N, C-alpha and C positions, 0 to 999 in steps of 0.2 A: 504494500500500500504506499501511497505517497505520504510524505510527512506533512504536517500542517503548514510548515513554512513553504514547502514546494507547492502546495495547493494555493496558498495566498499569492505567491509569486506568479503562478500560472494564471490565476484569476485576474491579477493586475495586468499582466501581459495581454491577456485576452480582451480586457476592457480597452486597452490602448489600441490593439489590433482592430477591434470592432469600430472604435471611434475613427481611426484612419480610413478604414474601409468605407464607412458611411460618408465621411468627408469627401473622399474621392468620388463616390457616387453622386453626391449632392453637387459637386463642382463639375460634374459630367466629364471627369477625366478618366472614368471607368464606366463601361456600360454594364447594365444589369446582366446581359448575356455572359460576360466574362466574370462578373462578380459572383455568380451563383456557386462556382466551385470554391471560391474563397469563403463564401458564407457557409457552405457545407463543411469545410474544414474548421471554421470557427465554431459551428454548432457541435461538431464531433469533439473538439478539444474542450469545449465548455462542459459537455456531458462527462468527459473523463475527469475534469477538474472537480465538478460538483459531486459526482458519484465515483470516488476513487476505488471502490471495491470491484468495479467493472474491469479495471486494468489487470489485476492479478488473474481474474477469471479468463479474460481474453488471452493473456500470456500463456496460461495453462492450456487453453483450447488450441492454440497454434504451436505449442511446444517451445515457447520461449521461457527460459528459466528465471530470468530477472524481469520484473515488471517495468523497470526503468527502460530496459532495452525494448520492451513492447511499446512503450510510449514513443521512443525514438523511431521505431519501425512504423508506427502509425503516422507520425509527422512526415517521415520520408515518403510513405505511401501517398499522403495527401499532396505533397509537393510534386511527386511524379505525375499524379493525375492532372494537376494544374499545368505542369510543363507540357504534357502531351496535348492538352486542349489548346494551349497557346501555340505550340508547334503546328498543330493542325490549322489554326487560324492564319498563321504566318504563311504557311504553304498555299492556302487558298488565295491570300492577298498577293503573293508573289506571282501566281498564275494570272491574276487580274491585271497586275502591273505590266506583265509581259504582253498580254493581249492588247492593253491600251497603248503601249509603246509601238507595237506593230501597226495598230490602226492609225495612230498618229503619224507614223512614217508614211503610210499609204496616202493619207489625206494631204500631207505636205507635198508629196510627189505629184499628186493630182493638181494641187494648187499651183505648183511651179509650171506644170504643163499648160494649165489654163492661162496663166500669166504670160507664158511664152507665146501662145496662140493669139492672145489679145494684143501683144506688143508688135507682132508682125503685121505689116500693112497688107 
């Protein structure tokens, strides 16, 4: 089980984490679509902080001998999920940028051709 000091530190860190998350959402620097995974990880960590008996149970369930390692494994799992979601979003945006660049190049070529036709008597 987590010590009381660890619980308090975790709750304070989660409060700051939640405040920053909602501040970014309010300032529209983070869209709700991408914030959902952050909110999910926030709720998961809050449940583990408020109900510390879940952590040893979870550690035993997955075969981790130390509950602190189970906490780190849970945090790492959440970060990997977030990383995968952001990588997917970046990949999609990369394809869109490539398509837009190609379309822009074709339009510039067409514009140059039209300008050349117009400038010839």
